[in-house]
C-alpha positions, 0 to 999 in steps of 0.5 A, spaced: 500 500 500 502 506 497 502 512 502 498 516 497 492 511 498 487 514 503 484 510 508 476 511 509 474 514 516 471 509 520 467 514 524 460 515 522 461 522 521 466 527 523 467 528 531 463 522 532 467 519 537 468 526 541 460 526 541 460 519 544 465 521 549 461 527 551 455 523 552 459 518 556 462 523 561 455 527 561 452 520 563 457 519 568 456 525 572 449 524 572 450 517 575 455 521 580 450 526 582 444 521 583 448 517 587 450 522 592 443 526 592 439 521 594 438 516 599 442 509 598 436 505 597 433 509 592 440 511 588 442 504 588 435 502 584 435 508 580 443 508 578 442 500 576 436 501 573 438 506 568 445 503 566 442 496 566 437 499 560 444 500 556 446 493 556 445 489 549 440 484 549 446 479 547 448 480 554 442 481 558 441 474 561 448 475 564 446 482 567 440 479 570 443 473 573 448 478 576 442 483 579 439 477 582 446 475 585 447 482 587 440 483 590 441 476 594 447 478 597 445 485 599 439 483 603 443 478 606 448 483 608 444 489 610 446 493 604 440 496 602 444 500 596 447 493 593 440 490 594 436 495 591 441 496 585 440 488 584 433 489 583 433 495 579 438 491 574 433 485 574 427 489 572 431 493 567 434 487 564 427 484 563 425 491 560 431 489 555 429 482 554 422 484 552 422 491 548 429 492 545 431 488 539 438 486 537 
């Protein structure tokens, strides 16, 4: 391949990766704000539920299992943020399975 050949750009549009970075950082800041501003059980549920909705349906089964494990361990260990986060993750994965197509 000569140096004169132009490689096609892999980005869908110019600056797409920077837009993705900005969205990711905004979500991260939102998660931190929610987690810091609400009671532990509510923040665990809201954060896990919201982030669980972003999971690919391909991996929903594994996140569902992780949510069940988290809920069990959280309730057994009296960690309400972990327990309710597990319930939020389980519910979000049920929505992903039902309504989101791969």
